[in-house]
C-alpha positions as CSV (number, residue, x, y, z in Angstrom):
1,M,0.0,0.0,0.0
2,S,1.2,3.5,-0.9
3,V,1.9,6.2,1.5
4,W,1.3,10.0,1.7
5,V,4.0,12.5,2.5
6,G,3.6,16.1,3.6
7,I,6.0,18.8,2.9
8,D,6.4,22.2,4.8
9,P,8.6,24.4,2.9
10,G,10.0,26.8,5.4
11,E,12.5,29.6,4.8
12,K,15.6,27.9,5.7
13,R,14.7,24.0,5.7
14,I,11.8,21.8,4.2
15,G,9.9,19.7,7.0
16,M,9.0,16.2,5.8
17,A,6.4,13.8,7.2
18,R,5.2,10.2,6.1
19,A,1.8,8.7,6.6
20,D,1.6,5.0,8.0
21,A,0.6,2.4,5.7
22,M,-3.1,2.4,6.6
23,G,-3.3,6.4,5.8
24,V,-4.2,7.4,9.4
25,L,-1.6,8.8,11.2
26,A,1.2,11.3,10.0
27,T,4.7,11.3,11.5
28,P,7.5,13.8,11.5
29,R,10.5,12.2,9.2
30,G,13.1,15.1,9.4
31,V,13.9,17.9,7.2
32,S,15.8,18.7,3.8
33,A,18.2,21.5,3.4
34,N,17.6,21.5,-0.4
35,R,15.2,20.6,-3.1
36,N,17.5,17.9,-4.5
37,E,17.8,16.3,-1.1
38,L,13.7,16.6,-0.8
39,L,13.7,14.6,-4.2
40,R,16.1,12.1,-3.1
41,W,13.9,11.5,0.0
42,L,10.6,10.9,-1.9
43,K,12.5,8.6,-4.3
44,S,13.4,6.7,-1.3
45,V,10.1,6.5,0.1
46,E,8.7,5.5,-3.2
47,E,11.2,2.7,-3.3
48,D,10.6,1.5,0.4
49,Y,6.6,2.0,0.4
50,G,5.4,3.2,-2.6
51,L,4.3,6.7,-3.0
52,A,0.3,7.8,-3.0
53,G,1.1,11.2,-3.3
54,V,2.6,14.5,-2.0
55,I,0.9,17.3,0.4
56,V,2.7,20.6,0.4
57,G,1.7,22.9,2.8
58,C,0.4,26.4,1.3
59,P,0.0,29.1,4.2
60,R,-2.8,31.9,3.5
61,N,-2.8,34.7,5.5
62,M,-5.5,35.0,8.3
63,D,-7.8,36.9,5.7
64,G,-7.6,34.3,3.1
65,S,-5.0,35.9,0.8
66,F,-1.9,34.7,-0.5
67,G,1.6,35.9,0.7
68,P,5.4,35.3,-0.4
69,M,5.3,32.0,1.4
70,A,2.3,30.6,-0.6
71,L,4.1,31.9,-3.7
72,R,7.0,29.6,-2.7
73,S,4.9,26.8,-2.1
74,L,3.2,27.1,-5.6
75,E,7.0,27.2,-7.2
76,L,7.8,24.0,-5.1
77,T,4.6,22.2,-6.1
78,R,5.2,22.9,-9.9
79,W,8.8,21.5,-9.4
80,L,7.7,18.6,-8.0
81,R,5.2,18.0,-10.2
82,Q,7.9,17.7,-12.8
83,G,10.1,15.3,-10.9
84,V,7.6,12.8,-9.3
85,E,4.9,10.6,-11.0
86,V,2.2,10.9,-8.1
87,P,-0.2,13.7,-7.6
88,V,1.2,17.0,-5.7
89,R,-1.5,18.8,-4.1
90,L,-1.5,22.3,-2.1
91,W,-3.0,22.0,1.2
92,D,-3.7,25.1,3.7
93,E,-1.5,25.1,6.3
94,R,-2.4,28.2,8.3
95,L,-1.0,28.0,11.8
96,T,0.8,24.7,11.6
97,T,4.2,26.3,12.5
98,Q,2.5,27.8,15.6
99,Q,0.9,24.3,16.5
100,A,4.4,22.5,16.3
101,Q,6.1,25.2,18.1
102,S,3.6,24.6,21.0
103,V,4.7,20.9,20.9
104,G,8.3,20.9,20.6
105,K,11.6,22.0,20.2
106,E,12.9,24.4,17.6
107,A,15.0,22.0,15.5
108,A,11.8,20.1,15.1
109,I,9.4,22.6,13.9
110,D,9.4,22.0,10.2
111,E,9.0,18.6,10.3
112,K,6.3,18.5,12.9
113,A,4.5,21.5,11.0
114,A,4.8,19.0,7.9
115,A,3.3,16.2,9.9
116,I,0.5,18.6,11.3
117,L,-0.6,19.5,7.9
118,L,-0.4,16.0,6.4
119,Q,-2.5,14.6,9.3
120,S,-5.2,17.5,8.7
121,Y,-5.4,16.1,4.9
122,L,-5.6,12.6,6.0
123,D,-8.4,13.5,8.5
124,A,-10.0,15.0,5.5
125,G,-10.3,11.9,3.8
126,T,-7.4,12.7,1.3
127,P,-9.8,14.6,-1.0
128,D,-8.6,15.2,-4.7
129,T,-8.2,19.3,-4.9
130,D,-7.4,21.8,-7.2
131,D,-5.0,24.6,-6.9
132,P,-6.4,27.7,-4.9
133,P,-7.7,29.6,-7.7
134,G,-6.8,32.8,-5.6
135,L,-3.1,31.6,-5.5
136,L,-3.0,31.2,-9.3
137,D,-4.2,34.7,-9.5
138,A,-1.5,35.9,-7.2
139,D,1.0,34.3,-8.8
140,S,0.2,36.3,-12.1
141,G,0.0,39.7,-10.2
142,K,-3.9,39.7,-10.5
143,S,-4.8,39.7,-7.0
144,T,-3.7,38.7,-3.7
145,G,-7.2,37.9,-2.0
């Protein structure tokens, strides 16, 4: 059975998490310093477990608009879609970093945030989602809301 993975693109590191084979529980799996390291990890997950898909955290501002970090997530998502053959989906990750900070040490925040966002996706039933239209508009310079 294939597993889902969660990616939390931070400013300095990329947090990584993996679901169990049943798709019930997300677990932090470390951090990556760069995209190539992330891609190697994804390929190792594919070899070891089978990869069902990748969830990339996309932070929205509290008013629902998209800022620079959301655009960074969109860019990473587009890059990953060229490097893996499974669905790569954006998922709203508002406040995951704050949640991760409340449950652990600084060094583990990125991977815990990835696990929190992946867990929310698993809890939602792994829905097939489209990219948020407002994000695509923000990327083209049309709108941020």
